[in-house]
Structure formats: C-alpha cells, structure tokens
ROLUMMAR-790346 format. One record per residue: x, y, z of N, C-alpha, C, O in turn. Coordinates in steps of 0.001 Angstrom, whole numbers, plus 500000, padded with zeros to 6 digits. Layout:
XYZXYZXYZXYZ...
//
This chain:
601089320764657045602856320221657186603326320477655959602880320233654838604770321265656536605689321813655261606470321005655141607254320332655810605955321250653556606986320057652346607883320941651559607700322158651527608883320333650904609761320983650442610119319939648939610114318708648902610381320803647914610827319699646643612337319754646726613171320655646817612362318191646646613385317868647608614543317449645641614567316442644933615148318607645534616124318654644258616748320154644332616000321056644708617888320405644040618933321451643856618093321996642969617325321511642138618510323653643450617777325127642374618378324859641214618709323691641010618632325817640265618798326175639445618657327344638178617497327393637768619332328027637671619206329244636793619773328787635498620617329599635121619653327971634824620489327585633581619403327292632204618645326330632329619362327739631494618066327153629855618471325463630336619507325069630871617337324730629956617659323358629931618076323143628524618126323869627532618532321131628923618965321422627408618209320362626509618105319198626897617767320715625496616791320020625241616701318403624959615786317643625279617967318092624240618203316849623582619267316197624083620227316954624228619558314578624550620794314671624824622394314820623780623531315044624195621920314596622330623112314891621746623460316844621551624352317399620909622711317247622117622859318660621971624366318754623361624563318020624329624940319636622999626252319723624138626640320869624882626289322003624557627487320570626057627856321859626594629512322074626153630309321157626349629916323300625574631055323476625463632161323837626352631469324581627046633084323900626785634095324047627683635481325004627044635538325269625843635939325199627463637584325717626613638359324327627191638300323693628245639010324217626104640665322919625951641475323593625895640860324617625599642676323924625959643891324222625819644618323550624937644412322337624991645377323883624160646650322798623330647384323905622509646752324736621856648816323877622574649938324520621947649256324585620912648331323866620533649794325589620387650431325690618351651019324671617755651072323714618527651404324488616899652245323493616090654002323722616311654892323045615796654125324692617082655461325012617408655650323868618305656212323001617634655484323517619305655061322923620211654621322040620683654563321906621906653863320548619209653087319769619325652956318599620640653877318025621221651776318507620819651733317196621495651116317299623134650783316420623928651141319070623242651151319282624442649539319423624918648887320396624540649146318735625484647654318861626131647347318692627427647690317761628156646568319798627733646044319617629760645106318734629982643974319210629894645171317420630284644378316260630355644300315945632426645153315252632980643588316356632901643285315303634168644280316033635303644246315679636481645040316937634890645863317374636256647326317107635584648322317463636213647423316661634673648987316390634120648957316806632823648098316446632018650332317939632461650586318373631201651509317654630520652692317759630844651116316799629456652176316015628984652211316624627787651269317117627167653652316550627417654071317303625927655062316188625744655703315538626569655007316148624399655854314816623428656849314912623187657695314032623029657001316929623053658501317222622440659393317791623525660478318252623169659032317815624929659240318342626477660046317222626871661227317314627205659206315891626811660197315112627676661325314482626518662375314738627108661582314062625705662340314219625145663941315199625258665101314785625257663507316334625330664233317833625389664626317666626880665850317606626995664109317594627792664599317203629358665496315918629438666431315877630238665212314897628625666288314077628746667999314389627814669159314114628119667427315015626719668473315116625957669546316568627276670726316544627625668530317494627592669565318506628600670195317540629341671417317488629203669645316711630141670233316273630897671638315457630878672590315286631641671157314968629326672497314104628792673741315189628421674949314971628508673227316131628084674407317442627870674950317706629119676153317669629378674009317986629929674605318308631411675544317719632156676449318176632854675157316523631874676372315506632609677300314670631421677753313541631610677468315396630265678622314899628987679636314192629675679972313020629511680337315499630902681684315571631372681701314383631813682706313757631476680721313649632651681255312198633689681182311193632216680187310844631581682631310899631973683090310096631035683078308562631955683907307706631648682275308352632868682428307375633931680987306501633805680906305307634093679647307493633223678375307278632875678328306137632050679015306492631093677889304812631787677676303882631399676027304301630046675228305228630181676037303340629008675362303578628238674043303285628650672990303661628135674281302348629946672612302012630382671784302787631307670559302834631421672878303487632051672581304434632693671701305384631690670559305569632113671983305976630537671386307195629290670014306258629032668935306848629076670028304840628768669049304468628801667953304264629558666795304278629141668300304076630656667154304402632033666991305884631884665932306210632419667688307018631315666725308064631442665921308036630309664731308296630486666423307699628827665516307631627930664380307350628010663460307873627381664267305874629358662780304989629148661405305584629504660382305105629017661375306851630532660464307028630534659850307834629692658686307840630092659948308712628506659969309212627675658788308708626456657930309389625894659074307451626325657367306481625471656681306210626558655585305772626210656807306263628029655880305655628676654945307209629293653872307116629888655430308150629077654500309313629280653898309441628272652672309344628327654544309700627017653644309800625373652482308668625816651432309119626273652621307372625708651429306395626147650275306709626779649097306678626422651020307131628144650031307618629282649106309128628868647940309222629251649507309814628377649009311128627867648019310696626567647057311459626478648049309542625450647340309427624366646187308349625280645041308210624853646581307749626355645398306911627002644331307846627394643112307759627244645306309067628113644148309841629060643184310499628475642091310767628975643850310978626606642922311887625957641879311217625225640973311890624735641902310188625119641034308916624512640031308913625376638890308929624914640239308892626880639444308550627683638283309584627785637262309282628402638433310860627158637138311931627281637348312401625585637097313525625153637794311407624889637358311440623545638240312225622521637925312374621340639291312675623053640119313336622321641124312356621093641813311361621319640931312937620031642097311782619254643304312428619341643111313496618760644769312390619846645804312694620432646631313048618961647537313880619006646176312174617251646863312696616563646145313443615364646446313522614173645336313840615924644714315038614942644818316493615814644505316399617001645203317736615357645081318567615869643742319481615958643120319657614911643437319862616736641854320702616807642379322136616683642894322505617739642398322915615857642808324478615721641435325289616509641754326473616619640432325120616921639357325669617370639795325494619061639475326410619818640449324427619547641213324639621329639954324377621664639684325388622311638795323578621672637933323274622593637411321818622446637737321181621444636680321305623320637058319730624244635237319955624051634789320946624627634411319234623417633101318981623647632825318012624417633571317034624466631597318112625233631806317212625844630118317102625882629492318107626222629414315895625537628001315761625232627564314797626774628026313808627342626788315445626928625682315135628523624888313504627934624256313275626902625146312873628738624519311599628736622902311470628892622288310602628271622398312185629568621129312387629771620215313614629222620891314623629424619445313845628846618261314984628626618227315823630152618342315322631270618036317221629799617874318107631462618173318759631417618573319123630312618339319797632777618436321009633009620077321149633449620569320036633638620830322038633610621888322521634185621808323127635490621634324335635651621928322343636362621705322675637976622696323377638668622387324233639498623826323106638415624855323335638572625959323905637773625813323118636837626739324488637473627895324827636570629015325597637108628986326793637399630269324579637238631640325149637793632562325625637374633441326235637984632450325347636005633702325986635019632903327550634035631737327940633979633961327987633511633003329405632775634492329185631574635338328313631772634545330104630441634846330315629532636331330652629478636487331864629628637513329964629309638476330600630032639519329910631076640714330110631299638611329064631589638886328518632901640048326854632759639952325905631981640751327048633547641451325772633815641417324792634566641844324893635716640755323294633948640520322455634384641514321259634730641823320506633806642031321038635998642990320258636246642747319044637178643573318280637677641127319072637303641048317754638919640099317222637664639215317894637132640522315714637269639377314793636842638357314248638009637300313674637745638810314504639278637404313784639841636288314991640360635353314657641088636451316324639955635549317347640254634790317205639304635227316509638388633305317830639141632517317951638422632440319564637430632578320771637632632132318632636303632216320954635393630896321003635798630605322014636438629998320185635606628620320812635980627684319331636305628120318180636284626568319691636543625414319104637255624313318868636263624227319837635508623559318053636031622759317815634826621311317236635550621254316033635805620475317870635782619336317013636602617751316983635707617225318012635285617105315471635523616057315176634643614845315927635539614391315265636471614400317020635351613458317673636063612285317470635700611489318276636180611826316648634985610720316200634239609911315200635567608711315198635292610081314642636453610202314487637551610353314987638544611437315533638339609951315360640006610236315848641228610153315515642682609082314949642463610263315401643581609669314835644829609647315966645779610533316782646031608328315836646305608383317137647723608519315934648629608118314770648591609250316675649467609811315879650670608843316872652123608949318023652544608205316030652391607393316029653575607645316091655440607666314990655990607742316765655922608271316264657281607341316364658321606963317449658762606798314834658899606187314779659182606237314327660984607007313461661400605444314959661726605332315241663346605565313249663943604903312396663352606182312986664670606576311460665538604716311273665644604125310493664898604338311721666190603163311293666802601967310872665210601008310106665298602263311390664289601572311346663402601994310599662085601452310763660992603622309285662500603659308764661649603501307671661225603980307188660199602710307127662099601732306227662424600452305883661521599771304858661514600328307142660705598944307550660187599430307869658274598799308182657265601070307524658644600763307691657109601383306508656545602277305906657140600925306152655395601474304580654554601908304736653105601474305761652578602486304141652520602851304313650971601098304186650086599979303801650426601641304683649000600181304853647966598915305891648590597835305945648001599192306734649895598030307249650451597871308756649575598676309520649042596413308728649738596548310308648931596447311371649754595806311593650782597782312444648601597702313471649544597463315176648451597631315242647233597117316144649220596888317067648721598259318380649098598383318968650173599093318547647924599791319560648079599878321122647392599979321194646167599847322046647996599552323494648106600926324182648041601589324047649070601624325051646825603004325337646597602553326684647196601379327053647236603719327451647703603145328763648201603584329720646671603523330948646720603993329040645435604115329912644160603099329560643698602951330154642631602020328697643965601042328329643672599621327964644217599054326879644082599055329321644997598581329113646236596931328911646167596103328756647065596818328969644877595265328604644567595289327250643866594245326950643287596060326584643827596104325218643008596548324130644025597467324061644840595440323235643622595730321890644504596537320873643901596114320627642772597630320123644246598059319290643105597940318292643949598354318368645106597204316968643323597246315340643816597903315047643851598689315502643020598433313991644770599244312703644631599544312002645595599020312376646644600352310891645683600465310286646668601478310012647411602150311037647535602023308954648089602569308595648867603678307393648406603586306165648429605019308514647880605961307624647339606957306811647850607494305845647308607243307503649429608059306810650354608179306934651702608543308076651982608070306439652383608186306445653926609524306045654614609998304909654597610264307534655442611386306767655494611507305714656812610603305812657642612395304874657018612399303983657954613139304363659480613269303692660504613713306299658986614439306429660634614163307823660669614327308652659774613612308009662111613408309232662440614567310504662876615450310275663703614451311583662332615056312492662945615444312459664281614621312007665077616534312845664704616372312599666186616653314208666732616680314673667872616834314785665491616630316608666414615404317210666061614974318182666681614724316623664964613516317229664815612211316449664968611111316840664577612497315198665638611712314364665990610232314226664385609015314206664569610607314190663669609800313874662217610365313187661467611563313377661257609616312103660792609545311431659606609629312168658192608758312991657908610769311859657212611036312259656207609688311559655143609774310332655115608748312003654471608089311337653437607870312177652169607304313263652047608714311065650879608247311439649732606892311192648689606278310181648347606764312595648384605678312603646822606466312579645668607672312819645618605772312295644801606479312182643465605156313137642443603940312957642491605865314072641640605185314541640459605568314694639233606742315038639104604853314524638123605099314997636892605125316644636874604340317437637394606355316883636058606840317913636395607330318898634497608121319807634246606342318059633585606945318530632475606691320025631811607168320614630841605941320268632574605879322436632050607071322882632759607828323655632170607350322486633988608816322873634756608143324098635844608770324939636488606700323875635793606136325005636610606463324805638628606219325522639599607086323499638442607704322715639900608991323224639859609700322820638937609681324400641025611230324666640499611337323876641763610315323753642438612585323260642211613327322794643089613474323746644163613418324941643872613671323359645489613284324227646519612313325483646932612334326576647499611350324461646175610009325531646579609332324890648097609611323834648664608474325827648441607805325482649984606302325066649847605544325861649290605847323949650286604621323407650154603636323023651214604292322352652011602739323079651521601817322576652618601500321154651802601107321040650641601764320208652678600984318862652556599676318140653526599789317822654710598708318020652859597853317127653774597348316053653015597040315968651826597321315038654196597394313473653791596398313027654373596203313464655508595402311987653800594438311816654173594136310183654188593952309440653224594146309845655748593928308830656454592563307959655942591611308278655230592840307005656480591534306063656069590092306197656895590041306230658125589251306249656264588197306984657378587752305867658589587665304646658464587529306596659658587744306061661040586571306481661776586378307641661412585605306126662696584440306456663573585978307179664772587144306791664837585339308190665454586147308911666567585053309656667057584032309978666449585438309940668445584864311126669589585187312336668989586403312510668904584378313377668471584921314432668047584076315533669008583067315220669639584785317123669000584002318263669617584475319388669210585587319353668683583883320495669314584799321173669209585966321696670351586275321241671453586541323035669453588213322762670549587219323532671537587538323024672611586101324547671851585392325489672583585446324466673739585585324713674937585315323333673166584630322629674553585815322195675644585732321788676802586792322421674899588039322108675705588290322841676883588073324053676853588774322237678072588917323296678837590204322721679864590111321545680215591136323345680243592390323101680268592781323342681897592879324427682471592974321989682458593418322409683628594219320894684391594185319669684513594867322092684718596354320999685748596822320030684331596920318809684199597024321022683493597957320599682178597487319571681372598203319092680493595978319053681652595160318234680554593992319013680547593484319935681185593741318233679502591859318420678634591339318047679414591679317057680062590096318890679650589296317858679930587447318897679525587348320093679251586546318085679618585314318269679135583932318207679807583837317148680428582966318870679891582066318748681098581086317865679992580988318071678783580373316778680840579883315748680380578352315539680929578252315424682150576953315468680025576650315328680891576060314125680865575695313558679835575857313348682922575569312895683048573997312153683722573528311030683904573625313518683913571587313190684319571554314929683372572424315688682946570175314925683393569537316110682839569964317226683829569634317107685009570741318399683380571178320002683820572357318862684792572969319501685648572605317815684766573755317384685627575184317064684757575290316439683702576089317619685453577755317435684301578856317379685063579101318331685804579651316338685022580727316018685192582111316739684470582219316915683256583083317092685433584542317383684262585423316288684418586033316087685468585554315240682945586035314458682960587009314778681806586668315268680729588546314365682246589710314581681435589391312930680038589045311761679864589896314244679449589999313649677845591818313410677312592755313974677878591935312639676352592996312763675796592548313115674295591650312490673731593145314008673789593020314469672430594330313725671319595541313695671537593533313150670053594483312407668984594745313546668448595843313919668863594267314326667696594855315542666593593754316666666886592742316626667586594215317512666234592849318485665629592763318709664655593789318968664027591018318735663770591149319176662703590544320465662376589322320605662324591449321492662134590523322730661944590168323068663587590900322868664556588887323608663564587964323766665054588245322667665478588925322647666505587776321162664767587484319864665911588306319545666517589300319646665799588668319077667756589269318407668527589476316754668256589872316523669399589502315671667725589474314359667450589871313817669131590954314143669617589067313137669767589615312694671095589837311116671293588861310369671353590467310884671341591226309333671706590612308596672821590328307413672639590358309191674028590038308532675096589262309245675928589665310407675882588310309138676704587672309827677967586120310191677625585478310841678450585501309754676364584876310366676024584377309336674476585040309206673447582759308620674855582557308041673879581370308823672686580491309623673006581633308369671423580431308467670467579297308370671123579072307506671969578461309310670748577236309825671479577166310329672655576254311150672757577650310193673398577556311263674920577958312813674802578913313366674256576905313280675495576356315244675138577547315677675931577952315150676967577981316557675396579225317310676389578745318895675965578094319263674987579278319619676997579638321248676985580058321781675943581269321849676155579802322360674603580668322962673766580629324036674110581750324454673821579958325021674661580367325979674704580077326586676022578998326176676450580655327403676796580588328731678247580730327445679095579765327416679859581674326173679316582198325339680287582687326150681163582721326153682394582984326696680517584441327712681785583389328155683181583748328343684343582324328219682733581133328933683755580844327932684952580796328239686143580635326504684325580284325676685050581797325292685957581716324927687130582718325383685477583813325257686480584460325823687527585365325335688204583900326964687625583498328199688800582347327485689600581796328062690537
//
C-alpha cells in the first residue's frame, strides 16, 4: 500500500528558536520627505497629503466665490490619512515616530520550525497584506497519509499498529499506529485516506516522501490456500476439493485477500478440508 508524507516540501534552513527572526526589506524615504511608509498596499505620506491640499488651493485661488467651508473640507482628509498610516504601522510592530536608518522591518515567527515556502526576496516590494511572505511549519512531527482500497477499509481502525517503509530508508521499518481514518471515500480513486503520525526530531523524514504501509488487522481464523491452488474459470476462482479418496470436485471460492503467495478464502472452502494445491489444471482437463 502506497503512502505519502502529508506536508509540503522545503529546502530552507530550520529556524532554531521562536525568537530568531527572518528579515525582509522595508523601504522608507530619507529625512527630506519624512513619514512616507510602504504599508499593506497603501503609500501614506505625511508631507505629501498637505502638499496636495495646498497645491489644489493654489490652483483654484482665482475662484473667489469658494467659501472657507469648502477649503476646510479639503483639509479634513489629511489628519485622517496620518492616523490611518500610523495605525497600520503599529499593527505590524513599527513605531511611526522613530526613523529606522537600516530600512529593515524585523518580523518574528510565532513558532519554531522550518521555512517551507518563501514568497519574497531582498529588495522585493510587498504591498498585499493578505498574501503570505513565508510559510513556517513545525516538522518535529509528521503525518503519513495512506490510501486504503475501498474493499479493505473495514479492516482499518484507529490505534491499529502499522509498519511503514520509506523509499528513502528501504532497510528500516518505522513502527506506528493509525491516528485517523477519513469518513469520506474518494469518489475517483475509490480509496480511503488513513493518517499515521511519526515523531521526526532528527528531520530524517521529509515531506512528500513515498512509503509502503502495512496494516496489522486483529487475528482471525480463515481458510487459506496457496495461490497455485486457484484455477480461473469463467472469470471466477475455483479450487479442486477432495470429497472422497482420490475423488475431487471443482468448487467455486471467493477470495478475501492475498497475503504474499497465500490466498485467504472468504467462502467456498472450510478450514480442514483437503484441496489440490498444485497441478489442479491437469484435473480440469
């Protein structure tokens, strides 16, 4: 059964502690035009707002019929723009009253983990507050997601022991247990997703690795014959069963599942009955 580690791939170095930070450029104008900040898609300029107001006032100075109330309505948005810019800056941890000569904004990760996706670079312009700069994941514990065929879903339960062999570690068997069995069957693949959890403190298990998963069902008694005993006839499995000394009858059987070279019989053959396990095709002639 094929499984796959259920987290995204990454190639960045891990962040050792939460207080370690990832730095990204944050541009700000020099002292000639103080107060201009690039924040969340809006360019707020303390000086430019007033300048636009005065320019507009000069442009329409010849209109002597304009009242002082009209001029006041033009001046009104300027303080609101300043307050809005200050509020946005404080939301991301920047003091608008302090000029940072380094032109950098330090963003601290809320968790310890690894950067698995980076959507920015030095010198990039960021103006979308809804987009992620980077994605950080805690890979100290990972999930393996196995796709179980529909006919075997009833054999899987939470807490069931499993053995997992990763393609990257073919000689090592990782022992775990079923953490979760999906309540929904995939309509296209006709398979059920089963999740197995593993601790990954040494980071040997990487996201998107492939693995083979073996589930151990509770012990049960059932008739079993070598697969060589099965004879395919009219699209169904049959077995020659001894009904008397040296007398055999061809009996249809229903195979529950295969385990290696052994077929587990669901019906048609009872435990203790004698069957031809080799060369039965000669009797069929």
